[in-house]
Structures are given as C-alpha cells and as structure tokens.
N, C-alpha and C positions, 0 to 999 in steps of 0.2 A: 492634455489636461483632463482631470477627472470631471465627472458630471456636476459635482458640487463644489468645484474650485472657485474661490473668491479672491480677487485681488484687492488688498487693502493696505493702508499706510502703516509703517512701523518706524520707530526711531531706536537706534542702538549706539549710544555714546560709548566711547572707548573706556573700558574697565567697568562698564555697567551692564545690567541685565537689559535685554531688549524690551521696549515699551510698545505694545501693540494697540492700535486703535480699534475700538469696537466696530464691528461690521454694521453699517447702517445704510439706508437708502441714499443718503448724501453724506460724503466724508471730505475732509480736507487733507491734503498731503503735498508731496512734490508735484510740480507741474508735469502733466503728461505730454508726450510728444504730440505735435500737431496731427490732426486727422488727415489721413492720406488713403483715398480709395483707389488709387491707380495701381492696382495689383493685377497679376495675370489671371486669366480666366474670365468667365462671364456668369451671369445670373445675379439675382438681387442680393442685397445685404439684409441682415436679419431684421432691421427695424423699418424696412421699406414697405410701401403699400403695394397692393395688387391692382393693376388697371389693365385688364385683358378684354379684348373683343375677339373671341376665337373665330377662326374660319378654316377653310380646307388647307391652308398653308401653315397652320399653327403646329407647334409641338408642345408636349407636356412640359410646363415650366420645371426647372431643375429643383426647385424647393418644394414641389408637390410630392406627397408621399401616399402610400397605401397602408391599410391595415390588413395584413396577410398578403401573400403574393396573388395578384389578380389572375383570372383566366386570360389566356391569349385572346386578343380581339375584343376585350371588354371595353376598351377605350380607343376612340379614333376621332378624327376631325373632319368635318364636312362644312359646307357653306352655312349650315345652321349652327355651327359651333362645336363644342366638345360633346361628342355623342357617347352615351353610356348605355351599354347593353345590360339589362337588368339581371341580377342574380336571384336564384330561388330563395336563398336565405336573405332575410332583411338584416338591418344593422344589429339586431339582437341575435336572431337565429335560435337554434336549439343547441347550445354549446356542448352538451353532454349526450347528444343523441347517439344511441348504439344501433339504430335501424336505418338512418339516412345521414351519412357523413357529410353530404352536401349542405345540409341545413345547419351544421355546426359552424360553417364558415371556413373550414380547413381546406376547401377546394376553391377558395377565392371569394372575395366580397366586392361587389360593384360600387366601390366608394373611393374617392380621391380627395385629398385635402391638403391644407397648409397649416403650419403651426400657428396657434394663437400666441402671438408674440407681444401682445399689449393687454393690460388690464381692461381698458375700455377700447372698444372698436365698433365699426359698423360694417357688416358683411352682407352683400346683396348679390344675387344672381338673377338673370332672366332665363326662365325655363320655358321651352317649347315642348309640349308633351300632349299626345293624343292617345290615351290608353284605350284598348279595345276589350279587355277582359277585367272582370271584377278582381280587385286586389292589386292591380298594377299601380305602382306608386313611384314618384320621383320627388326629390327635394334636397334640402340642405340641412346640415347638422353641426352642432358642437359635439365632438366625439372624443371620448377618453378611451373606452374599451367597449366591447359588445354588451357589457352590463352597465355602462355609464355613458349615456348620450342624450342629447336634447334636439328634437327634430321639428321642422315645419315642412310640409309637403303638399303635393297635389296627388290625389288618389281617387280611383274609380270605385265607388261603394254601391252596394245594393240599396235601393231606395226604401223608405219606410211607408210608402203609399201602398194601396191595395195590390197593384200589379208589380210592385217591387222594381220599378224602372230604375236602372243604374243612374247614379248621379255623380258628376265630377265634384269633388269636395276638397276643401283645405283641411289639413289635420295637424294638430300639435300633439306630439307624443314624446314622452321622456322615460328613461330608465335610470335607476341609480338608488343608492342607499340614502336614507334620510327623508323619505317622503316626496316622491315625484308628484307633480300636479296631475289631476285626472286628464284623460284624453279629451281633447276638444275637437269637434268636427263642425265645420261650417260649409254649407253648400256654396259652390262658386256662383257669384251673382249672374243672373241672366244677361245683364249688361256686359259683363266680361266675355261671356260665351259668344255674344253677337259680334264682338270686335276682333279683328285679326291681331296677331301679335302675341308675344309671350306674357306669362305671369311673372311678376317680380317677387321673389321671396327674400325675406330680410331677417337677420338676427343681429340685435344690437346689445352690447354690454354697456348700459348707461351708467351703471354703478358697479362696484366690485362684487355685489352680492347676488345679482340676478341677470338673466338674459330676457329680452323682450322679443317675441316672434310675431311676424306680421306678413301680410301679402298685399299686393296692389296691382293695378292694371293701368298702363299708360292711356291717356286720352279717354278715361272713363269718368262718368259723373259719380260713380260709387266711391266713397272715401276708402282710404286704406283700411284693411281689416286687421285689427290686432287680436290675435288668437289667445294671447296670454303671456305670462312670464314663468320662468323656472329658475330655481335656486342654482347659483354657481357651485354650491356644495355638491350637487349631483355629479359634477365632472371634476372634482377637486380631490378625490381620494378613492375610497372603495378598493376595487380590484386593480386600479391603475395609478397609484399615487406617485409612481416613478416615471411615467411616460409623457405627461403633458398633453393638453387637449389640442385637437385639430378642428379647423373650420373647413367644411368641404361639402361635396355633392354626392348623391347616391341615387340608385335606381334598383327596384326590386319587384318581384311578383308575389312576394309574401307566401312562399311555399308551394305555389301552384306549379304544374309541369311535372316532368319526369327526369330522372338522372340529374344532369347539371343544367338542363335547359328549361327556360320559362316558356309559356305559350307564346305564339306569334304576337307581335306588337309590343308596345311598352317601351320602345326606344325613347330615351330622354336626351334632349339637346340643350346645352347651356351656352349661350352666346356671350352675354355681357357678364363679367365676373369682377367684382370690386371688393377688396378688403382695405378699409380705411382706418389707420391707427388714430386714436383720439388722445389717450393719455396712459401713462404708466404710474401706478401707485408705488411709492417708495417707503411708505409706512401706513399705518392704519388710517390716517387722516391727511396724508400729503400725497399729491400727485404731480407729475411733470408732464406738461402738454407735449404731444408728439409734434415733430416738425411738419 
C-alpha cells in the first residue's frame, strides 16, 4: 500500500455511480473486523508506548531507526543502558562541506529514534553523561532532517568567567524554516552536580503547535528547568515534508577530533526511555485520547 493510502467508506448501488464518503478523522461505514493482534513476529504495534530500561542484555528495539547508516560500534548496551559513541558531526552538521565529508553526516550520525506516532506525547530519557572536552554533547531531539530538528541536551561549554572554567550546561537548540527560537543555555544547578544519578531530559507535545523542552534531576530540591518551547512547524515541512518526525537520542563532539573520531570521552548512556502517547488530533479542534 502506498504512503498516502487511505481506507474510507464507499457505497455503490446497482446501476448507480459509486458514492464516496469524504475522508475525515472520524467516519462511519460498515463494521470493521474485530481487532486481533495475535499475528506472527514480535515488536511493538504502531500506537504503543515505549517503556524501556536498557541494560547489558538489551537489544535495539525493532521500531528504532537511524538517519543515515551509523558507524559500526556507535551503539551498544552496557549496565548503564544504551551507550552512544559521539559523532564528529552534530545533528545539523555541514551538509555541503567539500573539505570534510565526515561533517556532512554521510559517514554516519550518532542518533537513534522512533517515529512520532501521536500528535500529543511525552518523551523522557535518563542521561548518564560525563563529558571531558569542550563541545561534547548528548541529548534528545524531535528530528525531521539535518535541517529540521528541535533538541534539548547536556553539553560542556567554556565558562564566561575570567578563567573560562568549563561548565556543564543544559541547551535548547533548534533548526528549521519559519523562525526557530534562539539558543537557550542554562548552567546545570550545583545541587544536581552534587547528587549521583542521571539527568532526565524531556520533550512534550502539549498541543499540536509546539513542543516544550525541559530537564530535571531526581531527589533534587531544584525544580524542573523548562528551557523553552519550539514551534512544531519547524519539523513539519521544509526539507523533509515526506519523511515524518522522529523522537530520539544523540551524542556529538560538535566537529572536534580528526577523521571520523571524536576526542576521548563523551560517551553517553541512556538508561530509562519512555515515549508515552497522549492523544491524536483528527481535525483542527478534535482529538482522540490514546489508550
């Protein structure tokens, strides 16, 4: 069946022209067969949630996908979870570079995700990340193409004080047509740094028009940090109107290193991974709650 195939009711009386019902989010027609999920094979159905706690015995879920073929060894599983080896190119890269093909993304992108299958959803991951070099970064994203994505991450940046002491920071960054929000950087609170355990990153689609990006730390007195919102229009067209958006995780050293390799360090581990469906809009002002 084609990418844009739609199943919809039709009535064709003998001796008459067929009468086709307009395609809408909700339609009436003949009763459909009872739902039956007892089919061969394994893996999730399209409308199901993700509830993964990755460890060394895990395998990459069958519905996870990549943008471009990743390098061998870029993804593995340890007791800390899904481990991603950073790529020199970040999610945008330098797509038309004639001097460093690695930065175009054509040699692999350290990103893995799953389809955004619901208008409204809640996506969270727990990130264990101890960068050693300026520019090493890991996070989560709603990704359409290298020119269209919305990210929230943890990144090591040069400080703005007199001695330029590196600071672990949270960052909101977006690319796309139609006016992406300005980059937002917030230093990771000292209270978070003193406590062991991962940082939880979150992207929520609370309405059809925007995504909210935030971060939190379990058992911390510091409230969740909302870095901002970004328009869903950034990942709804542009260079990728035919591919659909992904929700996923990435790691990068933002161009540092040589050849295909980043400087040492910067491994990112993602333990707890949750994609929770909330609702699907069937018209401009009607939605159906997810099960």
